[in-house]
N, C-alpha and C positions, 0 to 999 in steps of 0.2 A: 480156614489155615488150622487146622488142628494135628497136623503132621509133628510128632515130638521130635524130628530130625531138625526142623528150623527155628529152634528155639535155641538161644545163646546167652541169654542172660537169666539168671535165676536169683528170685528175691524171696528171701524169708522173713515171716513176719512171726513175733513173738506172741502178739495176742490179736483177738478179731477185728478190735478198732483198727489196728495197723494196718490189716489187710484190705478193711474198708476204704481207707486212706489210699494206700498202692492201688486199687481198682480206680480210683478217681483220677489218678495221673495217667492210665490208659489215653491213648489217642484213638485207640479203636480195640475193641474185646473181639475175642477169637471164640468158636465152640470148644466145647470140652474136649480132652485129647483123645483120640479114638481108641487108643491103648496106652496102658502104662506096663510097668515091669510089675512080674508076679511079686506078691507081697506088698506091694506098695499102698498104703492105706491113706495117702497123702490127699487132699482134696487141692485141686489146682484152679487159679484162674489163669487164661492166657490172654495174650494181647500184644499190643504194638504200641512203643513209645518211639516217636521219631522213624528212624529206620530200624530199631533193634526189636526183634520178636522176644519178649520177655513171658515166663513164667513164675506165678506169684503161689507160694504155698506158705501155709501158717503152721504153727504149732498147734496140736490137739488141745483142746480148751483143758485148763488146768494143770498142764504141764510144761515146766519151766526148766530152763538150765540149758547147760552145755551138751548134755547127753540126748536130750529131746532136740534140740536143734542139730545135732550131728546126725541123729535119726533122719529126720526130716532132709537134710542135706544130701545124705547117702542115697536115699530114696529118689529124691528129685533127680541126682546125676544119673542112677541107672535107668529112669524112665525118660530123662530127655538129655542122651549122651551128648551132645554136641553145646553143652552149655560151657561157657569159657570165662563167663564174669558171674561172681556170685556176690550179693548184697545181703547184710541183715540190717533193716534200717527200721527204727522203731521211734516211738514217741517219746521214750526216755520216762523216767518216774523221779520222783523226789518231791520233799516238802520243803518250800523257800522257807528261808529263816531270814534275819537280819543280820546274824553273826556270819554266815556263809554264802549271802548273795549280794 
């Protein structure tokens, strides 16, 4: 089921480790998309969680920030026009300390 029209949830990951974790959440994995929008350079992981068809995309390696995330989201929405729920879920980052934790 790699028809871009059937995907309604988009999940964007900031780093590769997050996309590996996201892939592990899939109940089933689908084939790569048959086609994507022109100039869409995202790599996608497609699958299903429960009854939801989910498309997962990650920011390009070494590119961080809101501009990169917005570009990935824009291209995802052009290639998967029926996405209605967007998530950016990550592992977070930080250094624990006695003072702040």
